[in-house]
C-alpha positions as CSV (number, residue, x, y, z in Angstrom):
1,M,117.1,95.7,121.3
2,A,117.2,97.2,124.8
3,E,114.5,97.2,127.4
4,V,114.3,100.0,129.9
5,V,112.1,100.5,132.9
6,V,111.1,104.0,133.7
7,E,109.5,105.2,137.0
8,T,106.7,107.7,136.4
9,P,105.1,110.0,138.9
10,V,101.8,108.9,140.3
11,P,99.1,111.6,140.1
12,P,96.7,112.2,143.0
13,P,93.9,109.7,143.1
14,K,90.5,110.7,141.8
15,P,87.1,109.8,143.2
16,E,85.9,106.4,142.0
17,S,82.8,108.1,140.4
18,A,84.9,110.4,138.2
19,S,85.1,109.5,134.5
20,I,88.5,108.7,133.2
21,Y,87.6,110.6,130.1
22,E,87.2,114.0,131.8
23,L,90.0,116.5,131.5
24,D,92.1,116.4,134.7
25,E,94.3,119.4,135.5
26,S,96.3,117.4,138.0
27,L,97.9,115.5,135.1
28,Y,99.5,118.8,133.9
29,R,103.3,119.0,134.4
30,L,106.3,120.5,132.7
31,D,109.9,119.6,133.4
32,D,112.5,122.3,133.1
33,E,113.4,121.6,129.5
34,E,109.7,121.6,128.4
35,S,109.0,124.8,130.3
36,A,111.9,126.5,128.7
37,F,110.8,125.4,125.2
38,F,107.2,126.5,125.6
39,K,108.2,129.8,127.1
40,A,110.6,130.5,124.3
41,Q,108.1,129.5,121.6
42,T,105.0,131.2,123.0
43,G,106.7,134.2,124.6
44,I,104.8,133.6,127.9
45,Q,107.3,133.7,130.7
46,D,104.9,133.5,133.7
47,D,104.3,129.9,134.8
48,T,100.7,130.5,135.8
49,E,99.9,132.3,132.6
50,L,101.6,129.6,130.6
51,K,99.6,126.8,132.3
52,K,96.4,128.7,131.7
53,H,97.3,129.0,128.0
54,L,98.2,125.4,127.6
55,L,95.0,124.2,129.4
56,Q,92.9,126.3,127.1
57,I,94.6,124.7,124.0
58,Q,94.0,121.3,125.5
59,A,90.3,121.9,126.1
60,E,89.8,123.2,122.5
61,A,91.7,120.2,121.0
62,Y,89.9,117.7,123.1
63,A,86.6,119.1,121.8
64,I,87.8,118.4,118.2
65,Y,88.8,114.8,118.9
66,P,89.3,113.3,122.4
67,Y,92.6,111.5,121.8
68,P,94.0,110.1,125.1
69,C,97.4,111.8,124.3
70,I,95.6,115.2,124.5
71,R,94.0,114.4,127.8
72,M,97.2,112.9,129.3
73,F,99.3,116.0,128.2
74,T,101.7,113.8,126.2
75,W,101.7,116.6,123.6
76,L,103.7,118.7,126.1
77,R,106.5,116.1,126.2
78,L,109.4,116.9,123.8
79,K,109.2,113.4,122.6
80,I,111.1,113.7,119.3
81,A,114.1,115.2,121.0
82,R,114.2,112.2,123.5
83,L,114.2,109.5,120.8
84,F,117.5,107.7,120.4
85,A,117.6,108.5,116.7
86,Y,117.2,112.3,117.2
87,D,120.9,113.2,116.8
88,Q,121.1,111.1,113.7
89,F,118.0,112.8,112.3
90,L,119.4,116.3,113.0
91,K,122.7,115.4,111.4
92,L,120.9,114.2,108.3
93,G,118.9,117.5,108.1
94,K,122.0,119.6,108.4
95,E,124.3,117.7,106.1
96,R,122.0,116.6,103.3
97,D,121.1,119.4,100.9
98,G,117.3,119.7,100.6
99,A,116.5,116.8,103.1
100,I,112.7,116.9,103.4
101,F,111.4,116.1,106.8
102,L,107.7,115.0,107.3
103,D,106.1,114.9,110.7
104,I,103.1,112.6,110.2
105,G,100.3,112.6,112.7
106,C,101.8,115.9,113.9
107,C,98.9,117.2,116.0
108,F,99.9,120.8,116.9
109,G,103.3,120.5,115.2
110,N,105.3,120.6,118.5
111,D,107.9,118.1,117.3
112,A,108.5,119.9,114.0
113,R,109.0,123.2,115.8
114,K,111.4,121.5,118.3
115,A,113.4,120.1,115.4
116,I,113.5,123.5,113.7
117,A,114.6,125.2,117.0
118,D,117.4,122.6,117.2
119,G,118.7,123.5,113.7
120,Y,116.7,121.4,111.1
121,P,116.2,123.8,108.1
122,M,112.7,125.1,108.2
123,Q,112.4,125.3,104.4
124,N,112.6,121.5,104.3
125,V,110.0,120.7,106.9
126,L,106.3,120.0,106.6
127,T,103.6,118.5,108.8
128,S,100.5,116.4,108.2
129,D,97.5,115.2,110.3
130,L,93.9,114.2,109.8
131,H,92.4,117.4,111.2
132,Q,93.1,120.9,109.8
133,E,91.9,122.3,113.2
134,F,95.0,120.9,114.9
135,C,97.2,123.0,112.6
136,D,95.1,126.1,113.4
137,L,95.4,125.3,117.1
138,G,99.2,124.9,116.7
139,H,99.4,128.5,115.6
140,K,97.2,129.5,118.5
141,L,99.3,127.5,120.9
142,F,102.6,129.0,119.7
143,R,101.1,132.5,119.0
144,S,102.1,132.4,115.4
145,T,100.4,132.7,112.0
146,P,101.0,131.1,108.7
147,E,102.8,134.2,107.7
148,T,105.1,134.5,110.8
149,F,105.8,130.8,110.9
150,P,105.3,129.4,107.4
151,L,105.4,125.7,108.2
152,P,103.4,123.7,105.5
153,F,100.6,121.5,106.8
154,I,98.7,119.0,104.7
155,A,95.4,117.7,106.1
156,G,94.4,114.2,104.9
157,D,93.9,110.5,105.7
158,V,97.0,108.5,105.1
159,F,94.9,105.5,104.1
160,A,93.2,107.4,101.3
161,P,94.8,107.0,97.8
162,S,93.9,110.5,96.9
163,H,96.1,111.7,99.8
164,L,98.8,108.9,99.7
165,E,98.6,106.1,97.2
166,T,101.0,103.3,98.2
167,V,103.7,102.2,95.7
168,P,106.7,99.9,96.3
169,P,109.7,101.6,98.0
170,F,111.9,103.4,95.5
171,T,115.5,102.2,95.1
172,L,118.7,103.8,93.9
173,A,118.3,101.7,90.7
174,S,114.7,102.9,90.3
175,P,114.3,106.4,92.0
176,A,111.3,108.6,91.8
177,A,110.8,110.0,88.3
178,T,109.1,113.1,89.5
179,P,110.9,116.3,90.6
180,R,111.2,117.4,94.2
181,P,107.9,119.2,94.9
182,D,107.4,122.6,96.2
183,L,106.4,121.9,99.8
184,A,104.3,125.1,100.2
185,A,102.2,124.1,97.2
186,L,101.3,120.5,98.2
187,A,97.6,119.5,98.5
188,S,98.4,115.8,99.3
189,L,101.4,113.6,100.1
190,N,101.5,111.9,96.8
191,P,104.0,114.2,95.1
192,L,106.4,113.5,98.0
193,R,106.7,109.8,97.1
194,G,110.4,108.9,96.9
195,H,111.6,112.4,98.0
196,V,111.4,112.4,101.9
197,S,114.6,112.0,103.8
198,A,113.2,111.7,107.3
199,I,109.7,110.8,108.6
200,H,108.8,111.1,112.3
201,A,105.7,109.0,113.3
202,S,105.1,108.9,117.1
203,A,101.8,107.9,118.9
204,L,100.5,106.9,115.4
205,F,100.8,103.2,114.6
206,H,99.2,102.1,117.9
207,L,95.9,103.7,116.8
208,F,95.4,100.9,114.3
209,Q,95.2,97.1,114.2
210,E,97.9,94.8,112.7
211,E,96.8,94.9,109.0
212,Q,96.4,98.7,109.1
213,Q,99.8,99.1,110.7
214,L,101.3,97.2,107.8
215,R,99.4,99.4,105.3
216,L,100.7,102.5,107.1
217,A,104.3,101.2,107.1
218,R,104.1,100.6,103.4
219,A,102.6,104.0,102.7
220,L,105.4,105.7,104.7
221,A,108.0,103.6,102.9
222,A,106.7,104.8,99.6
223,L,107.5,108.4,100.7
224,L,111.1,107.6,101.7
225,S,114.0,108.6,99.5
226,P,116.2,105.7,98.4
227,E,119.4,107.5,99.5
228,P,121.3,105.7,102.2
229,G,120.7,107.3,105.6
230,S,117.1,108.2,104.8
231,M,115.0,107.3,107.9
232,I,111.7,106.7,109.5
233,F,111.6,106.9,113.3
234,G,109.2,107.3,116.3
235,E,107.6,105.6,119.2
236,H,104.3,104.0,120.0
237,H,102.6,101.4,122.3
238,G,104.4,98.0,122.2
239,L,104.7,94.7,124.0
240,P,107.5,92.3,124.8
241,E,105.6,89.8,122.6
242,K,103.5,90.7,119.6
243,G,99.8,90.5,120.4
244,F,96.8,92.2,122.0
245,Q,96.5,94.3,125.1
246,F,93.1,95.0,126.4
247,S,91.9,98.5,127.3
248,L,88.9,100.0,128.9
249,R,86.5,102.1,126.9
250,T,83.1,102.9,128.5
251,G,83.2,99.7,130.5
252,E,83.9,97.5,127.5
253,A,87.1,95.7,126.8
254,K,88.7,96.4,123.3
255,G,91.8,94.7,122.0
256,L,94.7,96.9,121.1
257,F,97.3,95.4,118.8
258,A,100.9,96.0,119.6
259,H,104.1,94.8,117.9
260,S,107.1,93.5,119.8
261,P,110.6,94.7,119.0
262,E,111.2,91.4,117.1
263,S,108.0,91.5,115.0
264,W,108.5,95.3,114.4
265,T,112.0,94.6,113.0
266,E,110.7,91.7,110.9
267,L,107.9,93.9,109.5
268,W,110.3,96.6,108.2
269,D,113.3,94.4,107.3
270,G,111.8,91.8,104.9
271,V,108.2,92.7,104.5
272,V,108.0,96.5,103.9
273,F,111.6,96.7,102.5
274,E,113.6,94.0,100.9
275,K,115.5,92.2,103.6
276,G,118.9,93.5,104.3
277,T,118.3,97.0,102.7
278,V,117.4,98.7,106.0
279,K,118.7,98.8,109.5
280,V,116.1,98.6,112.2
281,E,116.8,99.6,115.8
282,T,114.4,99.4,118.8
283,E,114.1,100.1,122.4
284,L,111.3,98.8,124.6
285,V,110.5,101.0,127.6
286,K,108.3,99.7,130.5
287,R,106.4,102.4,132.3
288,V,105.7,101.7,136.0
289,G,104.2,103.6,138.8
290,A,101.4,105.6,137.3
291,R,98.6,104.5,135.1
292,V,100.2,106.2,132.2
293,D,97.4,105.4,129.8
294,L,94.1,105.4,131.6
295,R,92.5,103.3,128.9
296,L,94.4,100.3,130.3
297,A,93.0,98.0,132.9
298,P,94.4,98.7,136.4
299,G,97.7,96.8,137.0
300,T,98.4,96.4,133.3
301,A,102.0,97.2,132.3
302,F,102.5,99.9,129.7
303,Y,105.3,99.7,127.2
304,L,106.6,102.2,124.7
305,L,108.4,100.9,121.6
306,T,111.0,103.4,120.4
307,W,112.4,102.7,116.9
308,S,114.2,103.8,113.8
309,V,114.4,102.4,110.3
310,T,117.4,103.6,108.2
311,R,118.0,102.8,104.6
312,L,121.4,101.2,103.9
């Protein structure tokens, strides 16, 4: 496990009376790689027009559900491509025939589109989130349609058995008895159990408390193929030591549970999967400078836990 400290730019101060929940255009920024990606994907080459387009998408998405990541423009970051497991993931997709990739909690599908742009076979990719509207906004964002960019999307609650009923992880000795499903015909994630080669889950686990995080981990493990090299990877809020971090919501403190690199490793290697059957790698990144997450109390350190779980 490595710990990295990253300096982040500090946005201009806002008046004390301003709500931290209002959309704030000053938080908008694109680095060169992000700008090139969104210009290539949307066809909008003018910086001013691109910004106008992205702000409009943000406003519409925030009206559907005011996730902090939408307000903070973290959906503009090419996060999947900056995870340490990304090259391993792309190699898996290119070398394993029919390697299904699921982007869970996909929002607009940015990360799936980035993976496809970098060579992951589109016919093996699908996305899922709670809100169908985010899929629709994804097509609006990238100026595509289900016909011009046929990326399957499955709306559903990962905790609902009708969408994903948890079963013990499949093994080489006891693989899934069902055939590989037709991704375009899926109405839930259940037919995918035991067939998925790679799962990306970023900014997802930290939405839930400890017990729900374990339930989610077990649900995703049920989807994973038993073939060696199959992987689950992503990033979310973490802490140097497992516990609660308090955030501000409408003036009331609410505890947010976060795993440490050690407890996260123990959860996957020994609780979710039989100990010794997976390799867990982590990196804890400390963000300093800006209040990266405005839900946190002023002066509170913000950590991101980047991780991968690979079947051996």
